[in-house]
N, C-alpha and C positions, 0 to 999 in steps of 0.2 A: 436405557440407551446402549446401543451396540458400539464397541470400540471399532474404529476403522480397520477392516480386515483385507483391504485390497488397495494396491497402489493407484494413484490418480495423477495424471498429467493434464496441464491445461495451457491454452494460448489465448491471448486477447489482442484484437486489432482495434485501434482507436484512431481518431483523427483530431487534429488541432487546427482551428481556424481563427486567426487574428487574436491569439492569446499567448500567455506565457505559462506553459504547463508546469514548469519547475525551474525557478530562478537559481542561478549560481551565486551565492554570497561572496565568493572570491573573485567574481568577475562582474561586479556592478549589478548583480541580480539579472544579468542577461540569461535567456534560456540556455540551458545546459547543452553543450556540444562536445563531441569527441574530436580527436585530432583530424579526422577525415571530414569533419563538417556535418556529420549526422547528429540530429537532435537526440537528447537523452532525457529520461525521467528516472530518477533514482529509485531503487527498490524501497528505500525508506519512505519516500513520498507516496509510493503506491500503497505500502502497508498502512500509512496514515489514513489514506482515503478508505481503505478496507475497514480499519478500526471505526472510522466515523459512520460508515454504513451499518456495521454491526451494532453500533450504539443506537442508531436510528431504529433498528429492528428490536431494540429493547434488551440487548445483551449487556452484561457487565464488562466494562473495559478498564484495564489497569492503567495503561498509558493514555490518558485523556489529554487532548490539547486544551490550552487555556480558554479558547473561545467556545469550547464545547464542554466545559467542566459542569457536571450536573450534581456533584456531591459537595461542592464548596471546600474540598480538600486541596491544599496548596502545594503538596509535594507527594512524591511516590511513597515516601516513608509514612506520611500521614494516612495515605490510602491503604497501605499494608497494615498499619496499626488499627485501622477501622474494623478489621477482622479480628475478633477477640482471640481466636486460636493462634493467629500469627503474632498478635501482641504478646501473648503468653510465652511464645517461643523466644521472642526478642528479649524478654525480661529474664529468661532462664539462663542459668550458668552452663547448662549442658544442652545447648540447642541442637536440634536434629535438622540437618540440611535437607534430607530426603522428605521428612515430614513437612517442613516449610514449603518445599517445592510442590508436594502433593496437594496441600491445601490451596496454594496460590493457583495451581492449574484448575482445580475444581471451581474456584471462585470466579476467575476471569478468563473469558474465551480467547482474548488476544495472547495471554500467557501460554495457554495450552496449544495455540495455533503457531505463533511465531517464536515462542521462547522469551526469556527475559533474564537479565542479570540483576540480582538482588544483592546489594552491598550496603548493609546498614550496621552502624555501631550499636552496641547493646544499650538498653535502657536501664539506668541504675547500675546494678552489679551484673547485668546480663552480658553474655558473651557476644551477642550480636550474630549476624549471619553474613556469609558470603556464598551465595548460591547462584549457579548458572544453569538455566533451564534451556535445553535445545528443543526448538519447536519443529513439528513435522512439515509445516508449510514453508516452502522456500520459493522465492520470487526473484527473477532476473531483472536487471535494469531494462527499461523500455528503450528501444532504439528506433529512430525513424528509418523508413525504407530507403529514402534518398536524403542527400544533404539538404538542410533547411536554409531558408532565407529569413534573416532577422531584420525587422524594421525598428528603428529607434526614434523616439520623439521627445522633445523637451516639454515638460509640463510646468505650469505656473499656478499661483494662487491669486485670487481676485479680492481677498479681504485681508485686513491687517491681523497679525497674530497678537500684537500688543497695542494698547490704547496710546493715543498721542502721536502716532506716526501718520505721515501723509499716505492716503490711500493710493495703492498702486498694485501692479502685477509683479510680484517678486518670483524669480526663478526658484523652483522647488527641486528639480532634478530631472532624471531621465526615466522614460518608460519604454520597455522593450517587448516585442511580441514576435511570435512565429506567424508568418503570413499564411502558410498552409503546410501541413505535414501529416503523413500517416505513420503511426508508431505501432510496434509490436512488442509484447513482452510475454514471457513464458514462466511457468511455474510447475511445481510438483508437490505431492503430499506423500510423505514417507510413512509406511506402516510401522516400522520398528520404533520410530520416535513417537508415533501416535499412541502406541501401547504405553510408553513411559509417561506421557502427559494426559492420557485418558481422553484423547481426541476421538470424537465419535463420527459415525456416518451422518448424523444430524448436523454436526459442526461443519462437515464437508459441504453439505447442501447449503448451509448459510454462507460459506465462502463463495460458492458458485453464484448465489443470488447477489452477493456484494459486488462481484466482478461485473455482472450484467448491469447493475445500477451504479457503477463506480463514481460517476460525477454528479449524482443527485445530491442536492443540498451542499454543493461544493463551490458556490458562487463567491467570487471576489472581484476586485477591480482589475486584477490581472487575468481572471478567468470568468468572463461574463457567462451567464446562462446560455447554453447551446454552443459555446465555442469549443468545448471538449465533448466528444461523443464516442461511446462504445458502439462499434458496428457488429463485431462478431466475437463470441466466446466459444472456444472449442474445448470440450471436456471429455477426456479419455479415461475410462475406468477399466483397469486391468482385471484379470480373473484370478489373481494370486497376490500374495503379500509382496513378493519381489517384483512382480510384473512380468509380462511376456517379453517386453522389449525395453531397451534403455531409454531414459528420458530424452537423451540427445537425438536418438533415431525418431522418436515420436514427434518431437518438436520440429524436425525437418519435414514433416508431412505437409506443413502449410507453406505454400509458395505464393508470393505476391509480386506482380509485375505491373508496370505502368503501360498504358495503351497509347499515350502521347508523350512528346518530348518533355513538356513542362506541365506535369499534372497540377491541376488547381482544385479539383474536387475528388471525393472518394470514388465517384463513378469513372474517373480516369484510370482506375486500377482494376485488374482482374485477379481473382484469388483462385488458386487450384489447391484442392485438398486431396492428397494421396491417401492410400489405405495400406494397412498392414494386416495380414491374415489373422483372423480371430480377435482383432481389437476393434471394439465399437466406439463410436464418437457421438457425442451429443452436441449439435451445432445450434447455438442460441443467438438470435438477433438481439442487438441492443434495443432498449426501449425508445 
């Protein structure tokens, strides 16, 4: 496999229809908003979905969510120790941070993509490790094109939780959703960091496919099937390690405008894709 030898930039346009794309735990799990009323999906939430898609593709993932745990390991330390080479380093008195990072990057695609902090105490008389890996794939927070409208409803249960109580509908809480919104997020893949983590061209292709299918197998009560949809993925591949243009200039090539005062569907928007000389783009429609 060839280590990534050229810079990559990308942009993803998605829509949300009657769903909560990313609840804010500090605000009653309401959909995230910035101070201007625009909806947001955190970069952490987006990386979680990418990890899930990579896992669906059969790749080894270090940071697995509890509901997608496939190795029955209950902590990150246990997963690290499942690799015999890493276990040996953790038990060693003279552990090597670089060696630990190299083995972890080779084992797990999310580590060599996004990076990871490993902070584990030593086993027995081992010195332990405190290793920070910087990954080449960086992702921005997704932000809605326009301020979002949030609908809240009270939900109840129709059965008793405990025996002996009179049957009735007890209030459970609130459920919140975005009525409709179009969101955009951007990202880049850095070649200097790719060399350090051994991130390959094949890995980059897997990231692209994960972006196109971002919401497959992502169903929940807050996000029913079909309520979140990827419409466009823009994938720019530069012809050099440093790139012909800055990521900021490349990301500004995508312009989204609404055709009506109150857009209700994706068809109410128009997208303009500008060009930069010598920079090719791959435009992929969502599934």
